[in-house]
C-alpha positions in Angstrom: -187.3 147.3 -56.4 -186.0 143.8 -57.3 -182.8 144.6 -55.3 -184.8 145.8 -52.4 -186.9 142.6 -52.4 -183.8 140.4 -52.6 -182.3 142.3 -49.7 -185.4 141.9 -47.7 -185.6 138.2 -48.5 -181.9 137.8 -47.5 -182.7 139.5 -44.1 -185.6 137.1 -43.6 -183.4 134.1 -44.2 -180.9 135.4 -41.7 -183.6 136.0 -39.1 -185.0 132.5 -39.6 -181.5 130.9 -39.3 -180.8 132.9 -36.1 -184.1 131.9 -34.6 -183.4 128.2 -35.3 -179.9 128.0 -33.9 -180.7 128.4 -30.2 -183.3 125.6 -30.5 -180.8 123.2 -32.1 -177.7 123.9 -30.0 -177.0 123.0 -26.4 -176.6 126.0 -24.1 -173.1 124.8 -23.0 -170.4 127.3 -23.0 -167.3 126.8 -25.2 -165.3 125.2 -22.4 -168.0 122.7 -21.5 -168.5 121.8 -25.2 -164.8 121.2 -25.5 -164.7 119.0 -22.4 -167.8 117.1 -23.4 -166.5 116.4 -26.8 -163.1 115.3 -25.5 -164.7 113.1 -22.8 -166.7 111.3 -25.5 -163.7 110.8 -27.8 -160.9 109.8 -25.4 -160.0 107.0 -23.1 -156.7 107.1 -21.2 -154.5 104.1 -21.4 -151.3 104.2 -19.3 -148.3 102.7 -21.1 -145.5 102.0 -18.5 -142.0 102.6 -19.7 -139.7 99.5 -20.1 -142.5 97.0 -19.7 -140.1 94.1 -19.3 -138.3 95.5 -16.3 -138.9 93.9 -12.9 -141.7 95.4 -10.8 -140.9 97.3 -7.6 -141.1 95.2 -4.4 -141.8 98.0 -1.9 -142.4 101.2 -3.8 -145.9 101.7 -2.7 -145.8 99.8 0.6 -146.6 101.2 4.0 -145.2 100.4 7.4 -145.7 101.5 11.0 -148.0 100.6 13.9 -148.6 104.0 15.4 -152.1 105.4 14.7 -153.3 101.9 14.0 -156.3 102.5 16.3 -157.2 105.5 14.1 -157.3 103.2 11.0 -159.1 100.1 12.3 -162.3 101.2 10.4 -160.6 101.4 7.1 -160.1 98.4 4.8 -157.5 100.3 2.7 -154.2 101.2 4.4 -152.2 104.3 3.7 -151.1 103.8 0.1 -148.9 105.5 -2.4 -150.7 106.0 -5.7 -148.0 104.7 -8.0 -147.8 101.8 -10.4 -145.8 98.7 -9.5 -142.9 99.4 -11.8 -139.4 100.6 -11.0 -139.4 103.6 -13.3 -142.0 106.1 -12.4 -141.5 109.2 -14.6 -142.2 112.9 -14.4 -141.3 115.8 -16.7 -141.9 118.3 -13.8 -139.3 119.9 -11.7 -141.7 119.9 -8.8 -144.2 117.0 -9.3 -147.2 116.1 -7.2 -147.3 112.9 -5.2 -150.6 111.3 -4.4 -151.4 109.0 -1.5 -154.5 107.5 0.0 -154.9 108.1 3.8 -157.4 106.2 5.9 -159.4 108.1 8.5 -156.9 109.2 11.1 -156.3 111.8 13.8 -153.0 112.8 12.1 -153.0 116.5 11.1 -149.7 116.6 9.4 -147.5 114.5 7.0 -143.7 114.6 6.8 -142.4 114.8 3.2 -138.9 113.6 2.5 -137.1 113.5 -0.8 -133.8 111.5 -1.2 -131.6 111.4 -4.3 -130.1 108.2 -5.7 -127.1 108.5 -3.3 -129.6 108.3 -0.4 -128.9 111.9 0.6 -131.8 114.0 1.8 -132.5 116.7 -0.7 -135.6 118.1 0.9 -137.8 117.7 4.0 -141.0 119.5 5.0 -144.0 119.1 7.3 -147.2 119.6 5.5 -150.6 120.0 7.1 -153.6 117.7 6.3 -157.1 117.8 7.7 -157.3 114.2 9.0 -160.0 113.0 6.7 -159.9 109.8 4.8 -159.3 110.0 1.1 -156.7 110.9 -1.5 -154.4 113.8 -1.0 -151.9 115.3 -3.4 -148.7 116.8 -2.0 -146.8 118.9 -4.5 -143.1 119.4 -4.0 -142.9 123.1 -2.9 -141.3 125.6 -5.1 -138.7 126.4 -2.4 -137.5 122.8 -2.8 -134.5 122.1 -5.1 -135.9 121.1 -8.5 -135.6 117.4 -9.5 -132.7 117.0 -11.9 -133.3 115.5 -15.4 -132.0 111.9 -15.5 -131.8 111.5 -11.8 -133.7 109.0 -9.6 -135.3 110.0 -6.3 -137.2 108.3 -3.6 -140.0 110.2 -1.9 -141.7 109.3 1.3 -144.7 110.6 3.2 -145.1 109.8 6.9 -148.1 110.5 9.1 -147.3 112.6 12.2 -149.8 111.2 14.6 -148.6 112.9 17.7 -146.4 115.9 18.3 -143.5 114.6 16.3 -142.4 111.9 13.9 -141.8 108.5 15.5 -139.8 105.5 14.2 -143.0 103.5 13.8 -145.1 106.2 12.2 -147.1 105.0 9.2 -145.2 105.7 6.0 -145.4 105.2 2.3 -142.7 105.5 -0.3 -142.4 105.9 -4.0 -139.8 106.6 -6.6 -139.6 109.3 -9.2 -137.3 109.9 -12.2 -137.4 113.2 -14.0 -137.0 112.9 -17.8 -136.9 115.4 -20.6 -140.2 116.0 -22.4 -140.5 113.5 -25.2 -141.5 114.0 -28.8 -145.1 113.1 -28.4 -145.4 115.5 -25.5 -144.4 118.4 -27.8 -148.0 118.1 -29.1 -149.4 119.2 -25.8 -150.8 122.8 -26.0 -153.1 125.0 -24.0 -155.8 124.5 -26.7 -156.0 120.9 -25.8 -158.5 119.7 -23.2 -157.0 118.3 -19.9 -158.3 114.8 -20.9 -156.4 115.0 -24.2 -153.3 116.1 -22.3 -153.7 113.2 -19.9 -154.0 110.8 -22.8 -150.7 111.9 -24.3 -148.9 111.7 -20.9 -150.2 108.2 -20.4 -149.2 107.1 -23.9 -145.7 108.4 -23.1 -145.6 106.5 -19.8 -145.3 109.7 -17.7 -147.1 108.6 -14.6 -147.0 111.7 -12.4 -148.5 114.1 -14.9 -151.1 111.5 -16.0 -152.4 111.0 -12.6 -152.2 114.7 -11.6 -154.1 115.8 -14.7 -156.8 113.3 -14.2 -157.0 114.1 -10.5 -157.5 117.8 -11.3 -160.2 116.9 -13.8 -162.0 114.6 -11.4 -162.1 117.3 -8.7 -163.4 119.9 -11.1 -166.1 117.6 -12.6 -167.0 115.1 -9.8 -170.2 114.1 -11.5 -168.8 113.4 -14.9 -169.4 109.7 -15.5 -166.9 109.4 -18.3 -164.1 110.9 -16.2 -165.0 108.5 -13.3 -164.7 105.6 -15.8 -161.4 106.9 -17.1 -160.1 107.4 -13.5 -161.1 103.9 -12.5 -159.6 102.3 -15.7 -156.2 104.0 -15.1 -156.0 103.0 -11.4 -157.2 99.5 -12.1 -154.6 99.1 -14.9 -151.8 99.7 -12.3 -153.3 97.5 -9.6 -155.0 100.3 -7.6 -158.6 99.8 -8.6 -159.7 99.6 -4.9 -158.9 103.3 -4.7 -161.1 104.4 -7.6 -164.1 105.3 -5.4 -162.0 107.2 -2.8 -162.8 110.9 -2.4 -160.3 113.6 -2.7 -159.3 115.5 0.5 -159.4 119.2 -0.2 
């Protein structure tokens, strides 16, 4: 009988514990818990490589007068989302380039990639929807992969009429592909995206930092901590005016 009573008491303890747990835990699923925990713990601070090197003079600049009528209502011109440093790094063979586009009637952009010998390595016309905001253009998989240790210049030009014109608005940026560094070896699928972005930023890998944060921001548009992180990173590289811009899907 004593054993039976002990067993019944043990069952009672388990039932009480089970009944308490739902009242004390949030109904978040595992992924949401993971994201929430990481968002509270992490801030992302971009550390540019070779801090003492001269800044780029025209890497994110725009030019062109065509379509200017389309853009008169926008205070922010077409802008490449890159830091003002000469060395902008990626570990990807086919990275994503981000630009801010004012409201325009243009329905397409022209992507051009040149190697350090100023030879065109890839060109493609890519459709956009004409809305104002931030767009990401990923180097397509049919393009030659960026080579490790090589410097490239990419440009995106708005096609405002039927074809590209000499005065079409254009932005340019540079990209250098590097081997994955020691600290990036810690990145794993078990980590949250915010943790991954923090490691990329610490290593000075701009393109993966911004691409990871952009993905998060689009997935969780109402996450106030992510909005703060996004704003801090853009502000740290002189692009704070773009922090409130919407993404064009």
